[in-house]
Residue, then its C-alpha position, 0 to 999 in steps of 0.5 A: m242522656s248523653i254518651r261520654r267516654l269513661p275515665e282510664n281510672l274506672v275502666n281499670r277497675i272495672a276490667a279489674g273486676e273480671v281479671v283480678e277476683r281475689p289475690a290467687s287471680a293477681l298471683k297467677e297473671l304475675v306469674e304466667n308473665a314470668i313464665d312468658s319472658g323466659a325465666r327459668n327460676i321463679s320466686v314468690r313471697l305472700s302474705a296473709g294469703g296474698i291480701d297484703l302482699v303478692e310478690v313476684t321475682d323472675d330472672g326472665c328478659g326484664m323489661s326497659p324504662p319507658d316498656m315499664a311505662l308501656a306495660l301498665e297501660r291498658h292492652a299493651t303487650s309484647k306478646l302479639p307481634d301481630e293481628d293473628i290473636e288465633m295464632v297465641s303461644t303465650l299465657g298473656f296477651r290481653g295486656e289487660a293484667l298489670p294496669s288492672i292490678a294496679s288500678v286496686s293495689k300499690m303495685t312496685l315494678e322493677s325490672r333490669p334487662a341484661n346488661a342494662e341498670g334497673w329502672t322501678r315505677t311505684v301505682d297506688h291505686g291507678v296512680v304514679t307515685g314515684e320511679g327511679p334507679a333500682a339496685l337489683p339482679f337482671g330480671t323482674r320484681v312485682r309487688v303488689e301489697n294492700l289489694f282492694g285496700n281503696v274498694p272497700a266493697r270488694r275487700k270485704f268479699l274476700r274470704s280468710a287470709r287461711a282461705e286465700y292461701a290455699a288458693a294461692l298455693d294451687t294456683m302455684k302447683r298448677l302453673a308449676m305443673a303446667r312448666p317443668d323446666i322452671g324452678f319455682v320458690v314460695e314463701h308465706d308469711g316467711r316460711r317456705v311453702l313449695a320448692v321445686q327444681p327445673t326437670s325434664a320429666r313430668p311425672e317427678r313434677v306431679a308427684a312432687l306437686t300432689s304425693g310421692e305415692l302417685i309415682d307407683n300408683s299411676v299409669a303414664l299416657d302419651f298418645e297422639r291423635e290428627g294432630v292433637r296429642l294427649g300426655g300425663v299422668a292418670s292414678l289407677p282407680t284404687y288411688n283416688r280421692g273424695v273431692a276433684d282437687h287433685q284433677f290438673l288439666f292443660v292445654n299448651g301448657r296453660p292450667v285450665k278449668d274447662r267442664l268438657l275436661i272433667g266429664a271426659v275424665r269422669g266418663a272414662y273413670a265410671e264404671m271403676l269408681a264410687r260417684d262420691r270418688h276421684a281420681v288423681v290425674a295430670l293432663f296435658l293436651d298439646l294442640p295448633p292453636t287454631q284448633v282452641d280459642v283460648n280468648v274466651h274469658p279475660a282470666k283465660t282458665e276457659v278455653r273453647f275446642r273447635d272439635p270438642a267430640l275429638i277431644r273427650g273421646m280422645i281423653v276418654s280412649g287414651l285414659r281406658h287404654a293407659l288403665d286397661q295396660s295396667g292389669f291387675r294392679a291396685v295401691q299396695r300400700p298397707s293401712a298404717d293403722a291396720l299395721a299399728a291395730w297389729q303390732q299393738e293389740p294385745m290378746h286378752t284372756a281369763q289370765g290377762d295378756i298373754f301375747a303382747r306386741p312384738a316391739a316390746l320384746g326383748p331379743t332373749a325373752y317374750q313377755g306376760n304373764y311368764g316373766q322372761r323364758p329363753a327364747y325358744p321355749s321347749a315343748q312341754e313348755s308350749r304344751s304347759s303354755f297351751a294347757d294353760m289358755g285351754a287349748i290343748p289339742g283334743e280338748d274343747l275350742a273356740p271355733l276357727w275364723g279361717r280355715a286350710a283347704v287340701a289341695h287335691e292337685p298339685v300346687p303351682e308355683r308361687a314364683s311363676h304368678p304375680l298374685g302367688v297361690a292360694r295356701g287358705q281362706v279366712a272367714n270364708t271370704y278372703i283368700v290368703a295366698e303367698a307370693e314370693d315376695g309376700l303375703v296377698i290377701v283377695d276379697q272374693h267377692a270383690a274379686h270375682e264381681r269385677l271379673v264377671l263385669e269383664r265377661m259380660r263386656k267381652a260377650m257383648a262385645a262378641a255378640g255384636g253388643g248383646v249379652p247371652s241369655q239363658a232362658l228360665l224353665l219356669p219364668i219367675v214373677v218378682e213383686l215390686e212397687e209400682p213405680a220401680c216396675d215402671r222403670l223397670e219396663a220403661r229399661a227392658e230394651e236395654l236390659s235385654a242386652f245385657g241378658l235379661d228379659i223382663e216384661r210387666f206382669g200387672p201393675g205391681a209385679m215382673l216376669v222374669r223370662a230370662t237372666p244372663a249367662v255368664l251370672g248363672d244361677g242368681d237371684a231374680k228378686g235382688l236382682l231386679e229390686d237393686l236395678a230399680d232403685d239403680l234406676a230411681a237414683y241415677d236414671d237422669a244424672l246420667s247418660l246412658k251409656e254410664r246408665i249401661d254402665h252401671v246395670a253391667a255393675t250391678m248385674a255383676c255384683h249379683g252373679s259374683v261369688r258372695a263373701g261368705r262361701v266356702l272355696s276349695v284350693t282348685e277354685m281359689n287358684a282359679l280365681l287368681r289366675e283370671m285376675e292376672v290376665t283380666p283388666h281393672s280386676g285390682q279394683c271393684n265395680h265401685g272403686r276399692p281394692t280386690w286384693v293386698k300385698l303384705a311384704l315379707g318386710d311388713v311381715e317380719k316387722l309383725f314378729g320384730r325381726k326388722 
């Protein structure tokens, strides 16, 4: 069998299989070319998700007719002035994108440099079908139509127009985040779907492309180590999503999807988020070109770092340091559904609806079964109304779900504390505090759970890696299934670092000799059962560090104040003060908020005052 050279059009189609996977891939290559041309404004038009049309227009440097012809040849590029491929500073450099796209579509390339005439060149699936003068502003316009029109085997693997549109829009968002100094406009089927103006602030650009709420619920990053700079924004743990589609990673301005970076983000949030929740981050890594290889794949979305341990450690430590600085912050946006329920749900009694929602009340009347009355009823009228409801003081009352405890010590000034001062406890689970600008409601179990976990970490650091333990006067025998005992026995040495001293006591039992001192008197049986379940669920999936963090979180849960426990005012205020000085106290160990604030303005809305 003889060896022969493949024809140029077939080579281009083979290359297109790597470079042009779908319309979003072609869009990415064209927009990156526009960015490299020095454009300040880039406009994109799509039709049917890019399957029928992808058009990219920029105001960059433009190309002369000879350069346009050369640009449609393989491995012809203006972005490598010499052969030092390790010093690439542009998004594109391989010279494959335009000829690959032109080989599987009908491409019309129009361009005009400043102070020169415009020119157009059309290529239909690898064959030049026309060229000539063109009237257009300076810059370049590339029009790609009927992608994979002559390659039915590839076209049938494209997804629906809606799915292709979603992929194209995600590509544009990532490119727009990477270059906040460039304005972007995207239209789909004649409808403008994205428009951002040039700005110098990355957080503003990220928020504009994700959610405006991110600015108020995120922390900024700006770290530098050994010539590597890490910047961007990261959401508070309580501001999270069910999927990881809002994690944007950039290396030297290039959007990438790298497992190392994604794993570093997961590790940084490991003990602050439930495993099925994901943080919202936009991280920008800037490092010398010699420290990263961008020539891993023709699509250029994968990179390789010369020192991956440095990069991962920097991301983890940088994110944790920034989150530590956030203190007790948490997402404080009242649920619209919850507020709507407060406003609309009436109180039902045997006589009917006594209270309608405040929004329905007039300025001088309230409604119900009583018609119109003065805005402020007299004391006799109030007593009469309560009598109709069966709620006169001294008579039988339904059990109350809340309580207000007596303060035996002077109550601190509310203005001097961000989380306010405790005023009472609801359902023996939620602490109600009054702050200067609203009401704060704290989940006592979730808050104390986080505080205990941070105490354990602090104790481990102070003790050189171990938590002080409290020996039991009488060891406790905990009966478990044999596989559960096996798992606990295999991790006995790791658990001892947390102050939990256990040993095997027969085939189906464990002997507990000591428990962590910070937990106090806890349920040893329940603790061992939960630890055994956690080790079964996460033993293989997590690294050693992540397993240890999960064990610490489980222990903290068992050592925290349980829901249903009555607290005194002094205990409530002590909990609030400790939250104010403890890192990450705004979220529990599972990523849920530990406190929410109802601003005074929202309270006034509930009562129709606003």
